[in-house]
N, C-alpha and C positions, 0 to 999 in steps of 0.2 A: 504493500499499499504506499502511496506517495505522501510526502509531507505536504501540509497545506502551504500555500504561497503566502509569504508575509506581506501585509499591506504596505509597509515601508521597507524597502530592500536594506539588507545589511550595509552598514557604512553611510547611509543617508539619514538625514533628519527630516522632520515634517515640513520644513520650509527650506528650499534650496534656491539661491539666486540663479537666474537664467538671463544672461546678458546678450543683447543684440549689438553687434559690433561691425563697423565698416573696417575690414582688415583684421579678421579674427586671428589669423596666423601670427601677425605681428603683435597683436595683443597678448597672445599666449607667451611669446618671448618676453614682452614687457613684464608680465606677471611673474615669470620665472626670475628675471633680474631684480625686480623691485621687491617682491614679496616671498621669494623662495618657492614659488608654486611648482608643483609636479604635474606634468601632463599625464593623465591616466587613460584618455580615450580621445580619438579623433576619427570623425567619419566625413571624408571629403565627398562632395557631390560631383557629378560628372563634369560640371563647368569649372572645377578646381577650387570652388569656395568650400568653406567648412559648414556642413549642414548641422553638425552637432559635435561638440567637444566637451570634455570635462577635465578640470584641474582640481587639485587639492591645495589649499593653503592652510598650514598648521592643522591638517586633519579635516578641514571643512571643504565640502565639495561646492564648486562653482561650475555651472554649465554655461556654455556660450556657443554662439553661431554667428556666421556672417549675415549681414542684412541682405534681403533679397526681395524682388518683386513677386516671387512665387506665392508667398504668403505675406500679408502686410506686416513687415517687420522692419522698423526703422531705428537706426542707431542715434545716440545723442549727437553725433557729429552731423548727421543729416537733419535732425530735428532742431538742433541749435542749443539744446540744454537737456538736462535730465532731472526729473522730479524725484529721483531715488538716490539715496546715499547708502553705500555699503559700509558697515561698521566692522573694522578689523582690529582685534586685540592681538598684540605682539609683546615679546619680552622687553623690547627697547624701542619705544616710538621714535626717538630721535635718530637712531641708526636706520630704521626702516624708512622713515620719511626722506632721509638723505639719499638712500639707495633709490627710492622712487624718483626723486628729483634728478639724480644722476642718469636714470633710465629714460627721462623725458617728461615726468609729471610736473604740474604746476601747483605750487603751494597756494591755497586759498585761505588758510588760517595756520600760522605757525604753531608748533607744539607748545603748550603751556599747561601748567597745573590748573585743573578745573575744580570748582566748588563741590562737585558730586563725587570726587575721589579718583578721577582719571587724569593722567597727563595725556592730552589729546591734541591732535592737529588734523588739518584737512588738506586733501589734494584733489586735483582733477587729473585723471590719467590722460595720456595722449589720444585716447579714443572717446573722450568725453564723459566717462563714468566718474562719479564723485565717490571719494573714500574718506571716511573718518578713521584715523589710525590712532590707537590708544594703548596705553599701558596702565593697568589698574595700580594705583599707588597707595590707596587709603580706603578702608572700609568705613562708609559713612551711613548712619542710620537715616531712614526717610525723614524723620523729624529734623535732624541736623541739616539734611539737604534743603528742606523747606526754609529753615532759618537762614542758611547761607544764601539761598536764592533770593529771599526777601531783602536781605542786606545788600546783595549785589545790585538788584533792580532799583532799590531805594537810592543807591549812589548814582543812578542815571546811566548805567552801563547798558 
């Protein structure tokens, strides 16, 4: 008798980012250089584009593919912006942000200690996707986060 199929495959979580990219092959190389990504799957289409690929970053799976007219899939480069930001926790935010910049990313917020307990910065990768990169540096209770946020916003920031 066969085993029942799991509703969430081994190695995946309930939510997995799936990025549409103009130039997916180049993006995979960027993610390798910037974030230490490991390519685990690539399915090229007959026209040479990537119809599906998967990478892991610190054990998290990210799916991606080239934008195409076959199904309405537009990249941030084509659209001109992205309404989504990917949150990436790393051991050393400053090192990873510098690697990302060296690989072609643009800093949109320099790394700094935040009131909620992370040292966090933001970049936009060369393919238009936005990333918040953080290292957790302090455990802060919800009450303390609220107090700090109120103090920060009262200061006019």
